[in-house]
C-alpha positions as CSV (number, residue, x, y, z in Angstrom):
1,M,-20.2,-24.4,5.0
2,T,-22.4,-22.9,2.3
3,T,-26.1,-22.8,2.6
4,T,-28.8,-21.6,0.3
5,T,-31.7,-19.3,1.3
6,S,-35.0,-19.4,-0.5
7,S,-35.8,-15.7,-0.7
8,P,-33.0,-13.4,0.2
9,I,-33.6,-9.7,0.6
10,I,-31.5,-7.7,-2.0
11,I,-31.1,-4.0,-1.8
12,L,-29.7,-2.3,-4.9
13,I,-27.9,1.0,-4.6
14,A,-26.5,2.8,-7.6
15,G,-23.6,5.2,-7.8
16,H,-23.2,8.8,-8.5
17,W,-25.9,10.7,-10.4
18,L,-28.2,7.7,-10.3
19,G,-31.5,6.7,-8.6
20,A,-33.5,3.5,-8.3
21,W,-34.4,3.8,-12.0
22,A,-30.8,2.7,-12.9
23,W,-31.7,-0.9,-11.9
24,D,-34.9,-1.3,-13.9
25,E,-33.4,-3.7,-16.4
26,V,-31.6,-5.8,-13.7
27,L,-34.9,-6.1,-11.8
28,E,-36.6,-7.5,-14.9
29,H,-34.0,-10.4,-14.9
30,L,-34.1,-11.2,-11.2
31,P,-36.3,-14.3,-10.9
32,D,-39.7,-13.9,-9.2
33,G,-40.1,-15.9,-6.0
34,H,-36.3,-16.4,-5.5
35,S,-35.5,-13.0,-3.9
36,R,-37.0,-9.8,-2.7
37,A,-35.2,-7.1,-4.6
38,I,-35.5,-3.4,-3.7
39,A,-33.9,-0.6,-5.7
40,M,-33.5,2.6,-3.8
41,T,-32.6,6.2,-4.5
42,L,-30.1,7.7,-2.0
43,P,-30.8,11.1,-0.4
44,G,-29.5,13.9,-2.6
45,L,-30.3,12.0,-5.8
46,A,-34.0,12.6,-6.1
47,Q,-34.8,15.2,-8.6
48,D,-37.8,16.6,-6.7
49,D,-36.0,17.1,-3.4
50,P,-35.4,20.9,-3.0
51,E,-32.7,20.2,-0.3
52,R,-30.9,17.5,-2.2
53,A,-27.6,19.5,-2.5
54,S,-27.2,19.5,1.3
55,K,-27.4,15.8,1.9
56,T,-24.5,14.0,3.5
57,L,-23.1,10.5,3.6
58,D,-24.7,10.1,7.1
59,D,-28.1,10.9,5.5
60,Q,-27.5,8.3,2.8
61,A,-26.4,5.6,5.3
62,A,-29.5,6.4,7.4
63,A,-31.7,6.0,4.4
64,I,-30.2,2.6,3.6
65,Q,-30.9,1.5,7.2
66,T,-34.5,2.8,6.9
67,V,-35.0,0.7,3.7
68,M,-33.6,-2.3,5.6
69,S,-35.9,-1.8,8.5
70,R,-39.0,-1.5,6.3
71,A,-38.0,-4.7,4.6
72,E,-37.8,-6.3,8.0
73,V,-34.1,-7.0,7.8
74,S,-32.8,-8.5,11.1
75,E,-30.0,-10.6,12.4
76,H,-32.1,-13.6,11.7
77,Q,-32.9,-12.4,8.2
78,P,-30.0,-10.2,7.0
79,A,-29.9,-8.5,3.6
80,T,-27.6,-8.6,0.6
81,L,-26.5,-5.1,-0.2
82,V,-25.5,-4.4,-3.8
83,A,-23.4,-1.2,-4.2
84,H,-22.4,0.1,-7.6
85,S,-19.5,2.6,-7.9
86,G,-19.8,5.6,-5.6
87,A,-22.5,3.9,-3.5
88,N,-19.5,2.3,-1.8
89,A,-19.2,5.2,0.6
90,P,-22.6,5.0,2.3
91,V,-22.6,1.2,2.2
92,S,-19.2,1.1,3.9
93,L,-20.8,3.2,6.7
94,V,-23.7,0.8,7.0
95,L,-21.4,-2.2,7.1
96,D,-19.4,-0.5,9.9
97,R,-22.5,0.4,11.9
98,H,-24.6,-2.7,11.4
99,P,-22.6,-5.7,10.0
100,E,-25.0,-8.1,11.7
101,L,-27.8,-7.0,9.4
102,V,-25.8,-7.8,6.2
103,S,-25.4,-11.4,5.0
104,R,-23.3,-10.4,2.0
105,V,-22.2,-7.2,0.2
106,V,-21.8,-7.2,-3.6
107,W,-19.6,-4.5,-4.9
108,V,-20.4,-3.8,-8.6
109,D,-17.2,-2.3,-10.2
110,S,-16.5,-0.9,-6.8
111,G,-15.2,-1.9,-3.4
112,P,-15.1,-1.1,0.3
113,M,-13.7,2.3,1.3
114,A,-10.9,2.6,3.9
115,T,-11.5,4.8,6.9
116,G,-10.6,8.5,6.5
117,T,-11.0,8.4,2.7
118,A,-13.3,10.6,0.7
119,F,-14.3,10.5,-3.0
120,A,-13.2,14.1,-3.6
121,A,-11.8,15.6,-0.4
122,D,-10.4,18.5,-2.3
123,L,-13.7,19.5,-4.0
124,P,-14.1,23.3,-3.4
125,A,-16.3,24.0,-0.4
126,E,-18.3,26.5,-2.5
127,L,-19.3,23.8,-5.0
128,E,-22.7,22.7,-3.9
129,E,-23.1,19.9,-6.3
130,L,-21.4,18.1,-9.2
131,P,-23.4,17.6,-12.4
132,L,-22.8,14.7,-14.7
133,P,-19.8,15.8,-16.8
134,S,-19.7,15.5,-20.6
135,F,-19.3,11.9,-21.8
136,D,-15.9,12.8,-23.2
137,V,-14.7,13.8,-19.8
138,L,-16.5,10.9,-18.1
139,A,-14.9,8.3,-20.4
140,Q,-11.5,9.4,-19.1
141,Q,-12.6,8.4,-15.6
142,A,-14.7,5.3,-16.2
143,S,-15.3,3.0,-19.1
144,L,-18.5,3.6,-21.2
145,E,-18.1,0.3,-23.0
146,G,-21.3,-1.4,-24.0
147,L,-23.5,1.7,-23.7
148,S,-25.5,2.6,-26.8
149,A,-26.4,6.2,-27.8
150,E,-29.9,5.6,-26.5
151,V,-28.6,4.5,-23.1
152,L,-26.3,7.5,-22.9
153,E,-29.2,9.8,-23.8
154,R,-31.3,8.3,-21.0
155,F,-28.3,8.7,-18.6
156,R,-28.0,12.3,-19.5
157,A,-31.7,13.0,-19.2
158,R,-32.2,11.4,-15.8
159,A,-28.9,12.1,-14.1
160,V,-29.1,14.2,-10.9
161,P,-26.1,16.3,-9.8
162,Q,-24.2,14.6,-6.9
163,P,-24.3,16.6,-3.6
164,G,-21.0,18.2,-2.7
165,P,-21.1,17.2,0.9
166,V,-21.3,13.5,-0.1
167,L,-18.2,13.9,-2.2
168,R,-16.2,15.8,0.4
169,Q,-17.1,13.9,3.5
170,P,-14.5,11.3,4.7
171,V,-15.7,7.8,5.7
172,E,-15.0,7.2,9.3
173,L,-15.0,3.5,10.2
174,S,-14.1,1.8,13.5
175,N,-15.8,-1.6,13.6
176,D,-13.6,-4.4,12.3
177,A,-16.6,-6.7,12.1
178,R,-17.4,-5.0,8.8
179,R,-14.5,-7.1,7.3
180,T,-16.1,-10.3,8.3
181,V,-19.2,-9.8,6.1
182,T,-19.1,-12.1,3.1
183,T,-18.1,-10.1,0.1
184,T,-18.4,-10.5,-3.7
185,L,-16.5,-8.2,-6.1
186,V,-18.2,-8.1,-9.5
187,C,-15.3,-6.8,-11.6
188,C,-16.3,-5.1,-14.9
189,S,-14.0,-2.4,-16.2
190,I,-11.0,-3.8,-14.3
191,P,-10.5,-7.6,-14.4
192,S,-10.4,-9.4,-11.1
193,A,-6.8,-10.5,-11.6
194,Q,-5.7,-6.9,-11.9
195,V,-7.9,-5.9,-8.9
196,L,-6.2,-8.6,-6.7
197,E,-2.8,-7.6,-8.0
198,L,-3.5,-4.0,-7.0
199,T,-4.8,-5.1,-3.7
200,R,-1.6,-7.0,-3.0
201,A,0.4,-4.0,-4.0
202,G,-1.4,-1.8,-1.5
203,H,-3.1,0.4,-4.0
204,P,-5.2,3.0,-2.0
205,M,-8.4,2.2,-4.1
206,F,-8.3,-1.4,-3.1
207,A,-6.4,-1.3,0.2
208,E,-9.5,-2.4,2.2
209,V,-10.0,-5.5,0.1
210,A,-6.8,-7.0,1.6
211,H,-8.6,-7.1,5.0
212,L,-11.7,-9.0,3.9
213,E,-12.1,-12.4,5.5
214,H,-14.6,-14.0,3.0
215,L,-14.1,-12.8,-0.6
216,D,-15.4,-14.1,-3.9
217,V,-14.6,-12.5,-7.2
218,V,-16.7,-12.5,-10.4
219,D,-15.6,-11.2,-13.8
220,L,-18.2,-9.5,-15.9
221,P,-16.2,-7.8,-18.6
222,T,-17.9,-4.6,-19.7
223,G,-17.9,-0.9,-18.9
224,H,-18.5,0.8,-15.5
225,W,-22.3,0.6,-15.8
226,P,-23.1,-3.1,-16.3
227,M,-26.7,-2.6,-15.2
228,W,-27.2,-1.2,-18.7
229,S,-24.6,-3.0,-20.8
230,R,-25.1,-6.5,-19.4
231,P,-28.2,-6.4,-17.2
232,R,-29.1,-10.1,-17.5
233,D,-25.6,-11.3,-16.6
234,L,-25.4,-8.8,-13.7
235,A,-28.8,-10.0,-12.4
236,E,-27.5,-13.6,-12.5
237,A,-24.3,-12.7,-10.7
238,I,-26.3,-10.8,-8.0
239,Q,-28.8,-13.6,-7.5
240,S,-26.1,-16.3,-7.3
241,A,-24.3,-14.3,-4.7
242,A,-27.4,-13.4,-2.7
243,S,-28.6,-17.0,-2.5
244,R,-25.4,-18.2,-0.9
245,T,-23.9,-17.6,2.6
246,S,-20.5,-18.9,3.6
């Protein structure tokens, strides 16, 4: 049965190199009074943190839990977690540790990680952090569709190098209850039909999707950063997902 909640708590978490600022345009389009939206910056991605390069996935997961606690998230008032791109690693940890505190997870051009996997396990140990690469290099890894020169300039100016430990650390998961949390995939750079096909084929990037018990898919065709290329549409997709529980 599907019910609607009047004021869901939504916690927005951006991917690599990004902080809370990445959600500014999405927040402008989330309707006042219909949700409590909080954009957060993960440990290691604050420019003014002198120890940011040493932060770990455990630090990031703990910070998400702290934000949830401050927002008075509980089993009776669970949150919707919105994870973009590389935020999938710490959010996967939170789902494993506290699935009862999450009513829904919305993966934005992303998805849940499988246990034992890391974003870049072979990253050299001596590399303390990974700066935002050139856009020519980045475009070979993720679609920049829909991003204007102005947006790219802002991205470059505000991006913070990603901590090496976060990239190397494998995600260790053991609680199958994480798979019972209602899930929405917002598919942007890869259409949902292709994502589901890769899931059925056992592709490592989408292997965990096959184990989810409650899955919705939403197509939002654009590049890998829809919070800038289609902020209004992304806000509507997030609000629609957050206002429903299955």
